C-alpha positions in Angstrom: -146.2 -78.8 -212.4 -143.3 -80.0 -210.3 -144.0 -80.6 -206.6 -141.0 -80.1 -204.3 -140.8 -82.3 -201.2 -139.7 -81.1 -197.8 -136.4 -82.9 -198.3 -135.7 -81.4 -201.8 -132.5 -79.4 -201.7 -134.0 -76.7 -203.9 -136.4 -75.8 -201.2 -134.9 -73.0 -199.1 -134.9 -73.8 -195.4 -135.7 -70.9 -193.0 -132.6 -69.6 -191.2 -132.7 -70.1 -187.5 -132.8 -66.8 -185.6 -129.6 -65.5 -184.0 -129.2 -66.3 -180.3 -126.0 -64.2 -179.8 -125.7 -60.8 -181.3 -122.8 -58.3 -181.1 -123.3 -54.9 -182.9 -120.2 -52.6 -183.1 -119.2 -53.6 -179.6 -116.3 -51.7 -178.1 -114.9 -51.8 -174.6 -112.5 -49.2 -173.1 -110.4 -49.2 -169.9 -108.4 -46.6 -168.1 -104.7 -46.8 -168.9 -103.8 -46.9 -165.2 -105.1 -49.3 -162.6 -106.1 -46.3 -160.3 -105.8 -42.6 -160.2 -102.5 -41.6 -158.6 -103.6 -38.4 -156.8 -106.2 -35.7 -156.6 -103.7 -33.3 -158.2 -103.4 -35.7 -161.2 -107.2 -35.9 -161.5 -107.6 -32.2 -161.3 -105.0 -31.7 -164.0 -106.7 -34.3 -166.2 -110.1 -32.6 -165.8 -108.5 -29.2 -166.4 -106.9 -30.5 -169.6 -110.3 -31.7 -170.8 -111.8 -28.3 -170.0 -109.0 -26.6 -172.1 -109.9 -28.9 -175.0 -107.0 -31.3 -174.7 -107.5 -34.9 -175.7 -106.8 -36.2 -172.2 -109.8 -38.6 -172.1 -109.0 -40.4 -175.3 -105.3 -40.7 -174.7 -106.1 -42.2 -171.2 -108.1 -45.0 -172.8 -107.1 -48.5 -173.8 -109.5 -50.3 -176.0 -109.9 -54.0 -175.3 -112.5 -54.3 -178.0 -113.1 -52.1 -181.0 -116.2 -52.2 -183.3 -116.8 -56.0 -183.1 -119.9 -57.3 -184.9 -121.2 -60.8 -185.5 -124.2 -63.1 -185.0 -124.3 -66.7 -183.8 -127.3 -68.9 -184.5 -128.8 -71.6 -182.4 -126.8 -74.8 -182.5 -123.6 -73.3 -183.8 -120.3 -74.0 -182.1 -117.9 -71.1 -182.4 -114.3 -70.7 -181.2 -112.7 -67.4 -180.2 -109.0 -67.5 -181.1 -106.3 -64.9 -180.7 -103.3 -64.2 -178.6 -103.4 -63.4 -174.9 -104.7 -59.8 -174.5 -106.6 -59.8 -177.8 -110.0 -59.3 -176.2 -111.4 -62.8 -176.1 -112.3 -62.9 -172.4 -113.5 -59.3 -172.5 -115.9 -60.2 -175.3 -117.3 -63.2 -173.3 -117.7 -60.9 -170.3 -119.7 -58.4 -172.4 -121.9 -61.1 -173.9 -122.6 -62.6 -170.4 -123.4 -59.2 -169.0 -120.6 -59.3 -166.5 -119.5 -56.0 -167.9 -121.1 -53.4 -170.2 -119.7 -52.3 -173.6 -118.4 -48.8 -173.7 -120.0 -48.5 -177.2 -122.3 -50.7 -179.2 -124.8 -53.4 -178.2 -124.7 -57.1 -177.3 -127.5 -59.5 -176.5 -128.0 -63.2 -175.8 -131.3 -64.9 -176.3 -131.9 -68.0 -174.1 -130.6 -69.4 -170.8 -126.9 -69.6 -170.7 -124.2 -71.0 -168.5 -120.7 -69.4 -168.2 -117.3 -70.8 -167.4 -115.2 -67.6 -167.7 -113.0 -67.6 -164.6 -112.2 -70.0 -161.8 -114.5 -69.5 -158.9 -116.9 -67.2 -160.7 -120.3 -67.5 -159.1 -118.8 -69.3 -156.1 -118.7 -68.2 -152.4 -115.4 -69.6 -151.2 -116.6 -69.8 -147.6 -119.5 -72.1 -148.6 -119.2 -75.8 -149.1 -119.2 -77.5 -152.5 -122.8 -78.6 -151.9 -123.9 -75.1 -151.0 -122.2 -73.6 -154.0 -124.0 -76.0 -156.3 -127.3 -74.4 -155.2 -125.8 -70.9 -155.3 -124.2 -71.3 -158.7 -127.3 -72.9 -160.2 -129.5 -70.1 -158.8 -127.2 -67.6 -160.5 -127.8 -69.4 -163.8 -131.5 -69.3 -163.2 -132.2 -72.8 -161.9 -134.3 -73.0 -158.7 -133.5 -75.1 -155.6 -136.1 -77.8 -156.3 -134.7 -78.5 -159.8 -131.2 -78.3 -158.5 -131.9 -80.9 -155.8 -132.6 -83.4 -158.6 -129.3 -82.6 -160.3 -126.9 -82.7 -157.3 -126.1 -86.5 -157.6 -125.3 -86.2 -161.3 -123.2 -83.0 -160.7 -121.2 -84.6 -157.9 -120.7 -87.9 -159.8 -119.4 -86.1 -162.9 -117.0 -83.9 -160.8 -115.9 -86.9 -158.7 -115.8 -84.6 -155.6 -118.0 -86.8 -153.4 -115.4 -86.8 -150.7 -115.1 -83.0 -150.6 -118.8 -82.1 -151.1 -119.2 -80.7 -147.6 -115.8 -79.0 -147.5 -115.5 -75.2 -148.0 -114.6 -74.4 -151.6 -111.7 -72.2 -150.4 -110.0 -75.5 -149.5 -110.3 -76.8 -153.1 -107.5 -76.8 -155.6 -107.9 -74.9 -158.9 -108.6 -78.2 -160.7 -111.3 -79.1 -158.2 -113.0 -75.7 -158.7 -112.9 -76.2 -162.4 -114.4 -79.7 -162.0 -117.3 -78.4 -159.9 -117.9 -75.3 -162.1 -118.0 -77.3 -165.3 -120.2 -80.0 -163.8 -122.8 -77.5 -162.7 -122.7 -75.7 -166.0 -123.3 -78.8 -168.1 -125.9 -80.4 -165.9 -128.3 -77.4 -165.6 -128.9 -77.9 -169.4 -128.4 -74.4 -170.7 -129.3 -73.5 -174.2 -126.0 -71.6 -174.6 -122.7 -72.3 -172.9 -119.7 -69.9 -172.8 -116.4 -71.5 -171.9 -113.1 -69.8 -171.4 -109.9 -71.8 -170.9 -110.8 -72.8 -167.4 -110.6 -76.5 -168.4 -106.9 -76.2 -169.0 -106.3 -76.6 -165.2 -107.9 -80.0 -165.0 -106.1 -83.4 -165.5 -106.1 -85.0 -169.0 -108.8 -87.6 -168.1 -111.2 -85.0 -166.9 -110.5 -82.7 -169.8 -111.5 -85.6 -172.2 -114.7 -86.2 -170.2 -115.5 -82.5 -170.5 -114.9 -82.5 -174.3 -117.1 -85.6 -174.6 -119.9 -83.9 -172.7 -119.5 -80.8 -174.9 -119.9 -83.0 -178.0 -123.0 -84.4 -176.5 -124.4 -80.9 -175.9 -123.6 -80.0 -179.5 -125.5 -83.1 -180.7 -128.5 -81.9 -178.6 -128.5 -78.7 -180.6 -127.1 -76.4 -177.9 -125.0 -73.4 -178.8 -121.3 -73.2 -177.8 -118.9 -70.3 -177.7 -115.4 -71.6 -176.7 -112.1 -69.8 -176.0 -109.0 -71.9 -176.6 -105.4 -71.8 -177.6 -105.5 -75.5 -178.6 -106.1 -75.8 -182.3 -106.9 -79.5 -182.3 -109.6 -79.0 -179.6 -111.0 -76.1 -181.6 -111.2 -78.3 -184.7 -112.9 -81.0 -182.8 -115.6 -78.8 -181.3 -116.2 -75.9 -183.6 -117.1 -75.5 -187.2 -116.6 -71.8 -187.1 -114.0 -69.5 -185.6 -113.7 -65.8 -184.8 -110.1 -64.4 -184.6 -109.6 -61.3 -182.5 -106.4 -59.2 -182.8 -105.8 -56.2 -180.6 -109.5 -56.0 -179.9 -110.6 -56.0 -183.6 -112.4 -58.8 -185.4 -109.6 -59.9 -187.7 -111.4 -62.9 -189.4 -114.7 -64.8 -189.0 -115.3 -68.0 -191.0 -114.9 -71.8 -191.2 -112.5 -73.1 -188.5 -109.8 -74.5 -190.8 -109.6 -71.3 -192.8 -109.4 -69.1 -189.7 -106.8 -71.3 -188.0 -104.7 -71.5 -191.1 -104.6 -67.7 -191.4 -104.0 -67.3 -187.6 -101.1 -69.8 -187.8 -99.5 -67.9 -190.7 -99.8 -64.7 -188.7 -98.1 -66.3 -185.6 -95.2 -67.3 -187.8 -94.9 -63.8 -189.4 -92.9 -60.8 -188.3 -96.1 -58.9 -187.5 -96.8 -61.3 -184.6 -93.9 -59.7 -182.6 -96.1 -56.7 -181.8 -97.5 -57.3 -178.2 -101.2 -57.2 -177.4 -102.3 -54.5 -174.9 -102.9 -55.6 -171.3 -106.0 -54.7 -169.3 -105.8 -56.9 -166.2 -105.1 -53.9 -163.8 -107.2 -51.3 -165.7 -110.3 -49.7 -164.4 -113.5 -49.8 -166.5 -114.8 -46.8 -168.4 
């Protein structure tokens, strides 16, 4: 009788449970930023009453039937052109906005860096915003007090700590936001391209800190247009195209296919824009 050790490769290891789940997620927006008039609205409703397809033709889909799971400790990049749905997907996962259809859930405490100034009160000082932002992420004031020195040292904003954030540059806001996010020790971190506004030295420090968090077993979901950064940080990539999940797999495979697409005639078709649209 053969006894298999715990390190024997023939012994199946139990899969870690998913910490991020998206099931058939779709997100729709109104085609216009705001209704032009009561007359227009009445006509639209009348059209619906008469059986016309006014509602559907008035929609733009930022996401359409997107499904995937991410397990604890994975580092996953979201790639795709501007307008492909990457930021919308992060907003859905972080419960900033609800999906129009489908279901999304995140298991564990997470930190988000989706937009500059998100979670900040611009009239409060940097110090006050550390406590505010940490509270939003689920960290109480006593725990935050023990982290302030490290947050400030990493951000290098000691001189401006008691200055209202509305006086900060975009790079300073990114420094403070990132420093808070990585020092409250979340299990999961969502990062959009907010780091692009920082200087090269700070970006490298951020990447080094992200690598440390990966080594600690934390889960990362990262939006970037920088292929080399994606290759450094993420072993898996998800490619979104016009709101659809185009490809999900090993980073090199996905980036190779994405690069081929960008150099093909098909890439000339523009992505839809949603910046001025109302939610549905």
